N, C-alpha and C positions, 0 to 999 in steps of 0.2 A: 384565825391563829396561827396556823400553818403557813400565811404571807411573810407575817410579821416577824416570823423564824426565822425562815431562810433569809427576809433583810438583815435581823439582826447578827445572821454570822455573818454575811456577804462584808456587812460594816465595819463588824470584828477583824475578819481579816484582811481586810485593805487597810486598819487601822495596825494591824500588826506588820503590814507589808512596809508599810512610810517608817515605824522605827526598825525596824529591821537596816532600813537602809540608810536614814541619818543613822546610826549604828554602825555600820560600814563605814560609812562617808568619814565619822571622826576618828575611825580608827587607820583606815587609808591614808588620813590627811598629817599623818606625825613622820614629814620624812625630808631631808633636806638635799641640798646640792651646790659642789662649788666646782669653779674651774682648775682642775688640778694645773693641766700646764697645756701651753701649743708647741708643740715641737716643727720645726720646720725645716722643711728639705731643700726648699732656697725662697728666698724676699729679695725684691727686687721690683722695679717698673713696668718689668715685662711681664711676670710673673713671682704669685705668692701663692707656697704650697709646705703644706705638710698637714698634721695631726691636730684635732683638738680630744683631748680627752676631761670629762669629766666626768664628777668621782658624786652618785648618787647612795645616799644613806637611809636605809631605812630604818628605821626607829621604831617602828607598831609591829606587834607581835602576829600579822601572818604575811605570809607570801604574796610581794606584787610582781607586775610585769609593769616594765617600761613601752608601752607600746610603740611610742616612736618621741622624736625628741627633733623639732621646725623652730632652725634658728636664722635670723639677718646677722650676715656678719657683717659689722663698721666698724673703718678704719677712718680717725678726726669725725666722728658722727656721719660721715657720708655712708651708704650703704655700697656695701661690694659685690655680697653673693647669697644665698639662698645654702642652708647645711643641711641635710637632714641624718638622722640617723640611719643604719644599715638594718634595722630589721626591731624583733622584740627583744627585749632583754628581761630575765628573770630577776629577782632580787628577796634573798629569801628572808625571815623575821629577821631583825635586828642585826642586820648586818649592811654593806657596800657592796657598790660592785661599779665599772667604769664602761660607762660607753667611749668609744674612740670615733670620732669622726673624719673620715678624711678628707681635704678641701684642694683645692686648685683654680685660683681665679684670676685674670690679666687685669692689674689696678688702674691703669695707664686708661682704658676706655670707661674707667666709669669715674675716675676722682678728676678732679679742678687742679688747676695749675699749685695753687697752693695748697693743696693735700698732697700734690707729687713732691713737689718740694720738702712736704714735711718729710713724705717717704725715702728719700734720698740718701740708700743705706740705713744701717742698724744705731751711726752714733749718735742718733735724737733719741732714746727708746726710750728714756722717760716724758718727751712730748708726744711722742704719736699712741693714741690714743685707740686701743682694739676692746670693740664690744660686741655684744651679743645679747640680740635680743629675740623674745620667742616662748615656745609654750614646751611644755612636756607633759606625756600623756601619758598617767598612770593610770592600769585598771587589775581591776578584781573582779574578777565574774562579769556579772551584769553590770557594773558601779564604775564609770572611767569619770579621773579628778584630771581638770588640766591645770598647769605648774606653772606660773608667770615665769618668765629667766630672763632676766634683766643686768647685765653685768658692763659697765665699759672702765676700765682702769689703765693707769701707763703698761706699754708691749712688757718693759722693764720685771713687771710684776707676776710674771706670768710665763716667761719663755728660756727656750733649752733650746741648743742647734740639733740636728741628727748628724 
């Protein structure tokens, strides 16, 4: 009889932990992101550098931490560079925070002639597609959620010059 009581308590604790983790996961899944802007300090065939501003909104009622943001930068669907956030960022409940990622790449070492011609100056901003594909890792306590990120749109839609 004593063994059955211990097994019942252990099973009850496991079920309670599973329910708790599912409840926490649903609470943490209420967030969104957007590329706020890309600010270039240089944009040319020899060097593309600047800052990427990503706004994360936490719509849940708990504070969260953005553990990291790992992105691949694409120009006209060609991989240019891997970008990583500088560190952890805390976001309070029902608020937003900006993640700023510095970047500097040499596009001529990875682009084809066709894509280099498309990049020749910023005169063709509507034809140059700038994309970011990757993952943001959001955590609260022992729970980590992967937020897939995929944005690919014309450069003119999110740029400013420094």
